[in-house]
Every structure is written in structure tokens, then in C-alpha cells.
C-alpha positions as CSV (number, residue, x, y, z in Angstrom):
1,X,0.1,0.0,0.1
2,X,1.0,3.4,-1.1
3,X,2.5,5.6,2.1
4,X,3.3,8.9,1.0
5,X,5.4,9.5,4.4
6,X,7.9,6.8,2.9
7,X,8.0,8.6,-0.6
8,X,8.9,12.3,0.8
9,X,11.6,10.4,3.3
10,X,13.2,8.7,0.4
11,X,13.5,12.0,-1.9
12,X,16.3,13.4,0.2
13,X,18.3,10.0,0.5
14,X,17.9,9.4,-3.7
15,X,18.6,12.7,-4.9
16,X,21.8,12.6,-3.0
17,X,22.8,9.4,-4.4
18,X,21.5,10.7,-7.9
19,X,24.1,13.8,-7.4
20,X,26.9,12.5,-5.9
21,X,27.1,8.8,-7.8
22,X,24.9,8.4,-10.3
23,X,25.2,11.3,-12.2
24,X,29.0,11.9,-11.5
25,X,29.7,8.6,-12.9
26,X,27.2,9.6,-16.0
27,X,29.0,12.5,-16.5
28,X,32.8,11.5,-16.4
29,X,32.5,8.1,-18.5
30,X,30.5,10.3,-21.3
31,X,33.6,12.5,-21.1
32,X,35.8,9.2,-21.1
33,X,33.6,7.4,-23.9
34,X,33.6,10.3,-26.1
35,X,37.5,10.7,-26.2
36,X,38.4,7.3,-26.2
37,X,35.7,6.4,-29.2
38,X,37.2,8.9,-30.8
39,X,40.6,7.5,-31.1
40,X,39.2,4.0,-31.9
41,X,37.7,5.9,-34.7
42,X,40.6,7.3,-36.0
43,X,42.8,4.1,-35.3
44,X,40.8,1.9,-36.9
45,X,40.7,3.7,-40.5
46,X,44.6,5.4,-40.0
47,X,46.4,2.0,-38.5
48,X,47.5,-0.7,-40.9
49,X,45.7,-3.6,-41.3
50,X,48.2,-5.9,-39.2
51,X,47.3,-3.3,-36.2
52,X,43.5,-2.4,-37.2
53,X,42.8,-6.0,-36.7
54,X,43.7,-7.0,-33.1
55,X,42.2,-3.3,-32.1
56,X,39.0,-4.0,-34.0
57,X,39.0,-7.4,-32.5
58,X,39.1,-5.8,-28.9
59,X,36.6,-3.5,-29.7
60,X,34.1,-6.3,-30.4
61,X,35.2,-8.3,-27.4
62,X,34.3,-5.7,-24.9
63,X,31.1,-4.4,-27.1
64,X,29.7,-8.3,-26.9
65,X,30.4,-9.2,-23.7
66,X,27.9,-8.2,-20.5
67,X,29.0,-4.8,-18.6
68,X,28.6,-6.7,-15.4
69,X,31.3,-9.1,-16.4
70,X,33.4,-6.0,-17.2
71,X,32.6,-4.3,-13.9
72,X,33.3,-7.6,-11.7
73,X,36.6,-8.2,-13.7
74,X,38.4,-5.2,-13.6
75,X,37.3,-4.9,-9.7
76,X,38.6,-7.9,-8.9
77,X,42.3,-7.7,-10.7
78,X,42.9,-4.1,-9.4
79,X,41.8,-4.3,-6.3
80,X,43.9,-0.9,-5.4
81,X,41.1,1.0,-7.3
82,X,37.9,2.5,-5.5
83,X,34.5,1.0,-6.7
84,X,33.7,4.5,-7.9
85,X,36.9,4.6,-10.0
86,X,36.5,1.4,-11.3
87,X,33.3,1.8,-12.3
88,X,33.8,5.4,-14.3
89,X,36.9,3.5,-16.1
90,X,34.6,0.3,-17.0
91,X,31.5,2.5,-18.0
92,X,33.9,4.7,-20.4
93,X,35.8,2.1,-21.7
94,X,32.7,-0.2,-22.5
95,X,30.6,2.9,-24.1
96,X,33.7,3.9,-25.7
97,X,33.4,1.1,-28.1
98,X,29.8,2.1,-29.1
99,X,30.6,5.7,-29.5
100,X,33.6,4.5,-31.6
101,X,30.9,2.9,-34.1
102,X,29.1,6.1,-34.1
103,X,32.6,8.3,-34.7
104,X,33.0,5.9,-37.8
105,X,29.6,6.3,-39.4
106,X,30.4,10.0,-39.1
107,X,33.7,10.4,-40.6
108,X,32.3,7.8,-43.3
109,X,29.8,10.3,-44.3
110,X,32.2,13.0,-45.3
111,X,32.3,13.0,-48.9
112,X,35.4,11.4,-51.2
113,X,36.1,14.5,-52.6
114,X,37.2,16.3,-49.4
115,X,39.5,14.0,-48.8
116,X,41.1,13.9,-52.1
117,X,41.1,17.8,-52.2
118,X,43.1,17.9,-48.7
119,X,45.6,15.6,-50.5
120,X,45.7,17.8,-53.3
121,X,46.3,20.7,-50.9
122,X,49.5,19.0,-49.5
123,X,47.9,19.2,-46.0
124,X,49.2,17.1,-43.5
125,X,47.1,13.9,-42.1
126,X,46.9,15.9,-38.7
127,X,45.9,19.0,-40.0
128,X,43.5,17.2,-42.6
129,X,41.7,15.6,-39.7
130,X,41.5,18.8,-37.6
131,X,40.6,21.1,-39.8
132,X,38.4,19.3,-42.4
133,X,37.1,15.9,-41.5
134,X,36.6,15.8,-37.4
135,X,34.9,19.3,-37.5
136,X,32.1,17.9,-40.2
137,X,32.2,14.1,-38.6
138,X,31.6,14.9,-35.0
139,X,29.0,17.7,-36.0
140,X,27.1,14.7,-37.6
141,X,27.6,12.4,-34.6
142,X,26.6,14.4,-31.6
143,X,22.9,13.3,-31.6
144,X,23.9,9.4,-31.6
145,X,27.0,10.1,-28.7
146,X,23.9,11.7,-26.7
147,X,22.0,8.7,-27.0
148,X,24.6,6.6,-25.5
149,X,25.2,9.1,-22.7
150,X,21.5,8.4,-22.3
151,X,21.7,4.7,-22.7
152,X,24.8,4.9,-20.1
153,X,23.2,6.7,-17.5
154,X,20.1,4.2,-17.6
155,X,22.9,0.9,-17.0
156,X,24.3,2.6,-13.7
157,X,22.0,0.2,-11.7
158,X,25.0,-2.2,-12.6
159,X,27.4,-1.0,-9.9
160,X,25.5,-2.6,-7.5
161,X,27.5,-5.5,-8.6
162,X,30.8,-3.7,-7.2
163,X,29.0,-2.4,-4.1
164,X,29.0,1.9,-5.4
165,X,25.6,2.8,-3.8
166,X,24.1,4.7,-6.7
167,X,20.9,5.7,-7.0
168,X,18.7,2.4,-7.5
169,X,20.5,0.3,-4.4
170,X,19.9,3.5,-2.2
171,X,16.2,3.1,-3.3
172,X,16.6,-1.2,-2.7
173,X,18.3,-0.5,1.2
174,X,15.2,2.2,1.7
175,X,12.1,-0.2,0.8
176,X,13.8,-3.4,3.0
177,X,14.5,-1.2,5.9
178,X,10.5,0.1,5.6
179,X,9.6,-3.2,4.1
180,X,7.8,-1.5,1.4
181,X,9.7,-1.0,-2.2
182,X,7.2,1.0,-4.3
183,X,7.7,4.6,-3.0
184,X,12.1,4.3,-3.3
185,X,12.0,2.6,-6.4
186,X,9.0,5.4,-7.9
187,X,11.2,8.0,-6.7
188,X,14.1,6.9,-8.3
189,X,12.3,6.2,-11.7
190,X,11.0,9.6,-11.6
191,X,14.7,10.7,-11.0
192,X,15.4,8.8,-14.2
193,X,12.9,10.3,-16.4
194,X,13.4,14.0,-15.1
195,X,17.1,13.8,-15.9
196,X,17.1,11.8,-19.0
197,X,13.7,13.0,-21.1
198,X,15.1,16.7,-21.5
199,X,18.1,15.2,-22.7
200,X,16.4,13.1,-25.6
201,X,14.1,15.9,-26.3
202,X,17.4,18.4,-27.0
203,X,19.3,15.5,-28.6
204,X,16.2,15.2,-31.2
205,X,15.9,18.7,-31.9
206,X,20.2,19.0,-32.0
207,X,19.5,16.0,-34.7
208,X,17.0,17.9,-36.8
209,X,18.7,21.0,-36.7
210,X,21.8,19.3,-38.1
211,X,19.7,17.5,-40.8
212,X,19.9,21.1,-42.9
């Protein structure tokens, strides 16, 4: 049965977990994933085949294995790292493999003539990437990167596997202490919605704007 008192009591507890854990992990991991994803995408295109093939295998392996497995393996293999640090690193690396594919699609969307023009002007590879390719590729990729960041945000409850007290874990603890889970889980769901829905709307508007 619904209890308004439990509902109100759970709000500050879950809001604190959201701001200090869930949001921090999402923001830091998103930055790491975006940077690494760009490195992987450029590497897959620029590295010779003998070097690109192992990189592609590793990225596919990471992308096709479950996130909780990564969390547990890294947590126990590097027990000198804090659980929070492990969460940021694992989420960042895991989602960088997805973002790399988004970057790859953005890079491949650049017309061949622009590559040829850069070659004809004798631009060095670094300047070609910096001044010609990446500004356009990243512009085309931004909506997709935003969607991956939202997906990462919704996966943060997996941090329970390494005992990080993120928002859903706190909701479960609060529910267990008060023998009622519906109030705290409702608050957690509302916080997820309040944080992710505006971002999703912004990504859709950005996608439409960049399409013109």
C-alpha cells in the first residue's frame, strides 16, 4: 500500500545518491567514452591492417560481452582502485566501443572529394583530420553520442555488482528497511525520467537542426 511519508522521506536520500554517484559516474564516463571512442575510430581508419585487426577484435569483444562482467573482472583484478573509479573506467571504456562506431559512421559520411582535396593541397594528415574531417564528422555524430550517454545513464544500476551505492541501490536499501519498495523505486524512476527525458528531447532537436 502506498505511503506518502515513505515517499517524501526517500526523496532526499535518493537525490543525494543521484547527484553524488549516478550523475558523477555518467558525466565522467561519458567524457571518457567520447574521447576514447574518437581515438578508436581514427585508429581503425589510419592504422595498418596488422595493427587495426587486433584493435577491432578487442573493441568487438568489449562491446559483445556484458557490462556487469567487465565491472566484476576489473574490480577484483585491480583491488587497489576504488569501486567508484572502477565504475567510471569500465563504463567509459565499454561505451567508447559504441561511440567509436558512431564516429566511424560520421567519418565515412564525409564525401570522398574532401579527402582528395586535402591530399591535393598537401595538407598533413593531422591538419586534414583537425580542420576538415573531424569538425564535420563530430557534427554528424553528436546526436548519436548523446543517445549513448543516455543509455549509459540508465545502465548505472549495474554498479550494484561492485557495491557502489548509486540511486537504485539506495532505493532498494530504503525499501528493505521500511518493508515497502514501491515508494523509493517510484522516486528513482522519476529522477531517471526527469534527468533523461529533457536530454532525449534536446538530442532530437539537435538531430533535426543538424539535418539541415
